[in-house]
Each structure stands twice: as structure tokens, then as C-alpha cells.
SETITI-495716 format. One record per residue: residue number from 0; x, y, z of N, C-alpha, C in turn. Coordinates in Angstrom, 1 decimal. Layout:
BEGIN
[node NUM [X Y Z] [X Y Z] [X Y Z]]
...
REM end
This chain:
BEGIN
[node 0 [52.8 -145.6 195.1] [52.8 -146.3 193.8] [51.3 -146.7 193.5]]
[node 1 [50.8 -146.3 192.4] [49.4 -146.6 192.1] [49.5 -147.8 191.1]]
[node 2 [48.5 -148.7 191.3] [48.4 -149.9 190.5] [46.9 -150.1 190.1]]
[node 3 [46.7 -150.5 188.8] [45.4 -150.7 188.3] [45.1 -152.2 188.3]]
[node 4 [44.0 -152.7 188.9] [43.6 -154.1 188.9] [42.3 -154.2 188.2]]
[node 5 [42.0 -155.3 187.5] [40.8 -155.4 186.7] [40.2 -156.7 186.9]]
[node 6 [38.8 -156.7 186.8] [38.1 -157.9 186.8] [37.1 -158.0 185.6]]
[node 7 [37.1 -159.1 184.9] [36.3 -159.3 183.7] [35.0 -160.0 184.1]]
[node 8 [33.9 -159.6 183.5] [32.6 -160.3 183.7] [31.8 -160.2 182.4]]
[node 9 [30.7 -160.8 182.4] [29.9 -160.7 181.2] [28.4 -160.8 181.6]]
[node 10 [27.5 -160.3 180.7] [26.1 -160.5 180.9] [25.5 -160.4 179.5]]
[node 11 [24.3 -161.0 179.4] [23.5 -161.0 178.1] [22.3 -160.1 178.4]]
[node 12 [22.0 -159.3 177.4] [20.8 -158.4 177.6] [20.3 -158.0 176.3]]
[node 13 [19.0 -157.7 176.2] [18.3 -157.2 175.1] [18.0 -155.7 175.2]]
[node 14 [17.9 -155.0 174.1] [17.5 -153.6 174.2] [17.0 -153.1 172.8]]
[node 15 [16.5 -152.0 172.8] [16.1 -151.3 171.6] [16.5 -149.8 171.7]]
[node 16 [17.2 -149.3 170.7] [17.6 -148.0 170.7] [16.5 -147.2 169.9]]
[node 17 [15.9 -146.3 170.7] [14.9 -145.4 170.1] [14.6 -144.2 171.0]]
[node 18 [14.2 -143.1 170.4] [13.8 -141.9 171.2] [12.3 -141.9 171.2]]
[node 19 [11.7 -141.9 172.3] [10.2 -142.0 172.4] [9.5 -140.8 171.8]]
[node 20 [10.2 -139.6 171.7] [9.6 -138.4 171.2] [9.8 -138.3 169.6]]
[node 21 [10.5 -139.3 169.0] [10.7 -139.2 167.6] [9.7 -140.2 166.9]]
[node 22 [9.4 -139.9 165.6] [8.6 -140.9 164.9] [9.5 -142.0 164.4]]
[node 23 [8.8 -143.0 163.9] [9.6 -144.2 163.5] [10.6 -143.9 162.4]]
[node 24 [10.3 -143.0 161.5] [11.2 -142.6 160.4] [12.5 -142.1 161.0]]
[node 25 [12.4 -141.1 161.9] [13.5 -140.5 162.5] [14.3 -141.5 163.3]]
[node 26 [13.6 -142.4 164.1] [14.3 -143.4 164.8] [15.1 -144.3 163.9]]
[node 27 [14.5 -144.7 162.8] [15.2 -145.6 161.9] [16.4 -144.9 161.2]]
[node 28 [16.3 -143.6 160.9] [17.4 -142.9 160.4] [18.6 -142.8 161.4]]
[node 29 [18.3 -142.6 162.6] [19.4 -142.5 163.6] [19.9 -143.8 164.1]]
[node 30 [19.0 -144.8 164.4] [19.4 -146.0 165.1] [19.4 -147.3 164.2]]
[node 31 [18.8 -147.2 163.0] [18.8 -148.3 162.0] [18.3 -149.6 162.6]]
[node 32 [19.0 -150.7 162.4] [18.5 -152.0 162.8] [18.3 -152.0 164.4]]
[node 33 [19.1 -151.2 165.1] [19.0 -151.2 166.5] [17.7 -150.7 167.1]]
[node 34 [16.8 -150.1 166.1] [15.5 -149.6 166.5] [14.5 -150.7 166.3]]
[node 35 [14.8 -151.9 166.2] [13.9 -153.0 166.0] [12.9 -153.0 167.1]]
[node 36 [11.6 -152.9 166.8] [10.6 -152.8 167.9] [10.5 -154.1 168.7]]
[node 37 [11.0 -155.2 168.2] [11.0 -156.5 168.9] [12.3 -156.7 169.7]]
[node 38 [13.2 -155.6 169.8] [14.4 -155.6 170.5] [15.5 -156.5 169.8]]
[node 39 [16.7 -156.5 170.3] [17.8 -157.3 169.9] [18.7 -157.4 171.1]]
[node 40 [19.6 -158.4 171.0] [20.5 -158.7 172.2] [22.0 -158.7 171.9]]
[node 41 [22.7 -158.6 173.0] [24.2 -158.6 172.9] [24.7 -159.5 174.1]]
[node 42 [25.9 -160.0 173.8] [26.7 -160.7 174.9] [27.7 -159.7 175.3]]
[node 43 [27.4 -158.9 176.3] [28.3 -157.9 176.8] [29.5 -158.4 177.6]]
[node 44 [30.6 -157.9 177.3] [31.8 -158.2 178.1] [32.1 -156.9 178.9]]
[node 45 [32.4 -157.1 180.1] [32.6 -156.0 181.0] [34.0 -156.1 181.7]]
[node 46 [34.8 -155.0 181.7] [36.0 -155.0 182.5] [35.9 -153.8 183.5]]
[node 47 [36.0 -154.2 184.8] [35.9 -153.2 185.8] [37.3 -153.1 186.4]]
[node 48 [37.9 -151.8 186.4] [39.2 -151.6 186.9] [39.2 -150.6 188.1]]
[node 49 [40.0 -150.9 189.0] [40.2 -150.1 190.2] [41.7 -149.7 190.3]]
[node 50 [42.0 -148.4 190.4] [43.3 -148.0 190.5] [43.5 -147.3 191.9]]
[node 51 [44.6 -147.7 192.5] [44.9 -147.1 193.8] [46.3 -147.6 194.4]]
[node 52 [46.5 -147.1 195.6] [47.7 -147.5 196.3] [47.6 -149.0 196.7]]
[node 53 [48.7 -149.7 196.8] [48.7 -151.1 197.3] [48.7 -151.0 198.8]]
[node 54 [47.7 -151.7 199.4] [47.7 -151.7 200.9] [48.9 -152.5 201.4]]
[node 55 [49.6 -151.9 202.4] [50.8 -152.5 202.9] [50.5 -153.7 203.7]]
[node 56 [49.3 -153.9 204.3] [49.0 -155.1 205.1] [48.6 -156.3 204.2]]
[node 57 [47.8 -156.0 203.1] [47.2 -157.1 202.4] [48.0 -157.3 201.0]]
[node 58 [48.7 -156.3 200.5] [49.3 -156.3 199.2] [48.3 -156.1 198.1]]
[node 59 [47.0 -155.8 198.4] [45.9 -155.6 197.4] [45.7 -154.1 197.2]]
[node 60 [45.3 -153.8 196.0] [44.6 -152.5 195.7] [43.2 -152.6 196.2]]
[node 61 [42.6 -153.7 195.8] [41.2 -154.1 196.2] [41.2 -155.6 196.2]]
[node 62 [40.5 -156.2 197.2] [40.3 -157.6 197.3] [39.5 -158.1 196.1]]
[node 63 [40.1 -158.9 195.2] [39.4 -159.3 194.0] [38.1 -160.1 194.2]]
[node 64 [38.1 -160.8 195.3] [36.9 -161.6 195.7] [35.7 -160.6 196.0]]
[node 65 [36.1 -159.5 196.7] [35.0 -158.5 197.0] [34.6 -157.8 195.7]]
[node 66 [35.5 -157.5 194.8] [35.2 -156.9 193.5] [34.3 -157.8 192.7]]
[node 67 [34.7 -159.1 192.7] [33.9 -160.1 192.0] [32.4 -160.1 192.5]]
[node 68 [32.3 -160.2 193.8] [30.9 -160.3 194.4] [30.2 -159.0 194.2]]
[node 69 [30.8 -157.9 194.2] [30.2 -156.6 193.9] [29.7 -156.5 192.5]]
[node 70 [30.5 -156.9 191.5] [30.0 -156.9 190.1] [28.8 -157.9 190.0]]
[node 71 [28.9 -159.0 190.6] [27.8 -160.0 190.5] [26.5 -159.4 191.1]]
[node 72 [26.6 -158.8 192.3] [25.4 -158.4 192.9] [24.8 -157.1 192.3]]
[node 73 [25.7 -156.2 191.9] [25.2 -154.9 191.5] [25.0 -154.8 190.0]]
[node 74 [25.7 -155.6 189.2] [25.7 -155.5 187.7] [25.0 -156.7 187.1]]
[node 75 [25.6 -157.9 187.3] [25.1 -159.1 186.6] [23.7 -159.4 187.1]]
[node 76 [23.5 -159.4 188.4] [22.1 -159.7 188.8] [21.1 -158.7 188.3]]
[node 77 [21.5 -157.5 188.1] [20.6 -156.4 187.7] [20.3 -156.4 186.2]]
[node 78 [21.3 -156.9 185.4] [21.3 -156.7 183.9] [21.2 -158.0 183.1]]
[node 79 [21.7 -159.1 183.7] [21.9 -160.3 182.9] [20.5 -160.9 182.6]]
[node 80 [20.3 -161.3 181.3] [19.1 -161.8 180.8] [17.9 -161.0 181.0]]
[node 81 [18.1 -159.7 180.9] [17.0 -158.7 181.0] [16.8 -157.9 179.7]]
[node 82 [15.6 -157.5 179.6] [15.3 -156.5 178.5] [15.5 -155.1 179.2]]
[node 83 [16.6 -154.5 178.8] [17.0 -153.2 179.5] [16.0 -152.2 179.4]]
[node 84 [15.3 -152.0 178.3] [14.2 -151.0 178.2] [13.1 -151.2 179.1]]
[node 85 [12.7 -152.5 179.3] [11.5 -152.9 180.0] [11.8 -153.2 181.5]]
[node 86 [12.9 -153.9 181.8] [13.0 -154.5 183.1] [14.0 -153.7 184.0]]
[node 87 [14.8 -152.7 183.5] [15.8 -152.1 184.3] [15.4 -150.6 184.5]]
[node 88 [15.1 -150.2 185.8] [14.5 -148.9 186.0] [15.4 -147.7 185.5]]
[node 89 [16.7 -147.9 185.5] [17.5 -146.8 185.0] [17.3 -146.4 183.6]]
[node 90 [16.7 -147.4 182.8] [16.5 -147.1 181.4] [15.1 -146.8 181.0]]
[node 91 [14.3 -146.4 182.0] [12.9 -146.0 181.7] [12.9 -144.7 180.9]]
[node 92 [13.8 -143.8 181.2] [13.9 -142.6 180.5] [15.3 -142.3 179.9]]
[node 93 [16.1 -143.4 179.8] [17.4 -143.3 179.3] [17.6 -144.3 178.2]]
[node 94 [18.1 -143.9 177.0] [18.3 -144.9 175.9] [19.4 -145.8 176.3]]
[node 95 [19.2 -147.1 176.2] [20.3 -148.0 176.7] [21.4 -148.3 175.6]]
[node 96 [22.1 -147.2 175.3] [23.2 -147.3 174.4] [24.4 -147.9 175.3]]
[node 97 [25.4 -148.3 174.6] [26.6 -148.8 175.4] [27.2 -147.7 176.2]]
[node 98 [27.1 -146.5 175.7] [27.6 -145.4 176.5] [26.8 -145.2 177.8]]
[node 99 [25.5 -145.2 177.7] [24.6 -145.1 178.9] [24.7 -146.3 179.8]]
[node 100 [24.8 -147.5 179.2] [24.9 -148.7 180.1] [26.2 -148.6 180.9]]
[node 101 [27.3 -148.1 180.3] [28.6 -148.1 181.1] [28.5 -147.1 182.2]]
[node 102 [27.8 -145.9 182.0] [27.6 -144.9 183.1] [26.7 -145.5 184.2]]
[node 103 [25.6 -146.2 183.8] [24.8 -146.9 184.8] [25.6 -147.9 185.6]]
[node 104 [26.4 -148.7 185.0] [27.2 -149.7 185.7] [28.2 -148.9 186.7]]
[node 105 [28.8 -147.9 186.2] [29.7 -147.1 187.0] [29.0 -146.6 188.3]]
[node 106 [27.8 -146.0 188.0] [27.1 -145.5 189.1] [26.6 -146.5 190.1]]
[node 107 [26.4 -147.7 189.7] [26.0 -148.8 190.6] [27.2 -149.2 191.5]]
[node 108 [28.4 -149.2 190.9] [29.6 -149.7 191.6] [30.3 -148.6 192.4]]
[node 109 [30.3 -147.3 192.0] [31.1 -146.3 192.6] [30.8 -146.1 194.1]]
[node 110 [29.6 -146.2 194.6] [29.4 -146.0 196.1] [30.1 -147.1 196.9]]
[node 111 [30.4 -148.2 196.3] [31.0 -149.4 197.0] [32.5 -149.5 196.9]]
[node 112 [33.1 -148.6 196.1] [34.6 -148.6 196.0] [35.1 -147.4 196.7]]
[node 113 [36.1 -147.7 197.6] [36.7 -146.6 198.4] [37.0 -145.4 197.5]]
[node 114 [36.6 -144.2 198.0] [36.7 -143.0 197.3] [38.2 -142.6 197.0]]
[node 115 [39.1 -143.2 197.7] [40.5 -142.9 197.4] [41.0 -143.6 196.1]]
[node 116 [40.2 -144.5 195.6] [40.5 -145.3 194.4] [39.8 -144.8 193.2]]
[node 117 [40.4 -144.9 192.0] [39.7 -144.6 190.8] [39.0 -145.8 190.3]]
[node 118 [37.9 -145.6 189.6] [37.1 -146.7 189.1] [36.9 -146.4 187.6]]
[node 119 [37.1 -147.5 186.8] [36.9 -147.4 185.3] [36.0 -148.6 184.9]]
[node 120 [35.1 -148.3 184.0] [34.2 -149.4 183.4] [34.5 -149.4 181.9]]
[node 121 [34.8 -150.6 181.4] [35.0 -150.8 180.0] [34.0 -151.8 179.6]]
[node 122 [33.1 -151.4 178.6] [32.0 -152.3 178.2] [32.1 -152.6 176.7]]
[node 123 [32.2 -153.9 176.4] [32.2 -154.3 175.0] [30.8 -154.7 174.6]]
[node 124 [30.2 -154.0 173.7] [28.9 -154.4 173.2] [29.1 -155.5 172.1]]
[node 125 [30.2 -155.4 171.4] [30.6 -156.5 170.4] [32.1 -156.5 170.6]]
[node 126 [32.7 -157.5 170.0] [34.2 -157.6 170.1] [34.9 -156.3 169.5]]
[node 127 [34.3 -155.6 168.6] [34.9 -154.4 168.0] [34.3 -153.1 168.5]]
[node 128 [33.2 -153.1 169.2] [32.6 -151.9 169.7] [32.6 -151.9 171.2]]
[node 129 [33.3 -150.9 171.8] [33.3 -150.8 173.2] [33.5 -149.4 173.7]]
[node 130 [33.1 -149.1 174.9] [33.2 -147.8 175.5] [33.9 -147.9 176.9]]
[node 131 [34.4 -146.8 177.3] [35.1 -146.7 178.6] [34.6 -145.5 179.3]]
[node 132 [34.3 -145.7 180.6] [33.8 -144.5 181.4] [34.5 -144.6 182.7]]
[node 133 [35.0 -143.4 183.2] [35.7 -143.4 184.4] [35.3 -142.2 185.3]]
[node 134 [34.0 -141.8 185.1] [33.5 -140.8 186.0] [33.6 -139.4 185.5]]
REM end
């Protein structure tokens, strides 16, 4: 029997959406206000879900305390109150869209989640705009 368990977290970060090889006109056409050269920020909401078999000894799919600490150390400490374009190495050559941020988060967490379990990252950039990535 497979069960999905989830942990919610949040972080605040600034970013700018732009393609370095495009001129300002093209960047404005594609990214609009999100191309602000002075950056802009979001209060991101994150839901990390792990799906797998329930351990017969513990009754857990994953120990939520371990998942909480993992999200804190790998995601919140790396992204919270950061300028993603400037301070986060993964975005030196990657546009920090919600799609790309969710993939980066997934890649930070995946090595630490048992390979027999499925991992899903749901990232809300705004209450109405969110992405889901599961590998």
C-alpha cells in the first residue's frame, strides 16, 4: 500500500526573469514586469511530498522530522531571503522561473530521499500560480 505524505514550507526570494542573450526589448516582450532590472520578490510556498510504502516498524513513509530538517537545510537555508539570480549558483546560467526553481529544489532533495520512494515538489509563486515537478 503506497501513501503520500507532504510537508509544507516557505521562503522569500527575489529574482529577475531575463535571457542574457536577448536585448531589453525582447526580454520585456517575453517577461514583462518580471524583467525589472532591480528584481522583484515572492513569498514562495513549497509542498514537498514523498510517496512510498509504510514502514512496518515505524508506521512512517518517511519520518516527518527528517523531511522537515532536510527541507530546512537544503532548500530554505539555500534560497530564503536570497536574490536567486545573484546569490544562488544554480541560477547563474538558468532563468529562475517557478518551473526551474522547482526542478532545482527537487534536485537538492532527491539524493536524500530513499530511491524506493517517489518525490514531488509543488511550488506556489503566488496563491494562484504554481508548478509541480516529480522528476
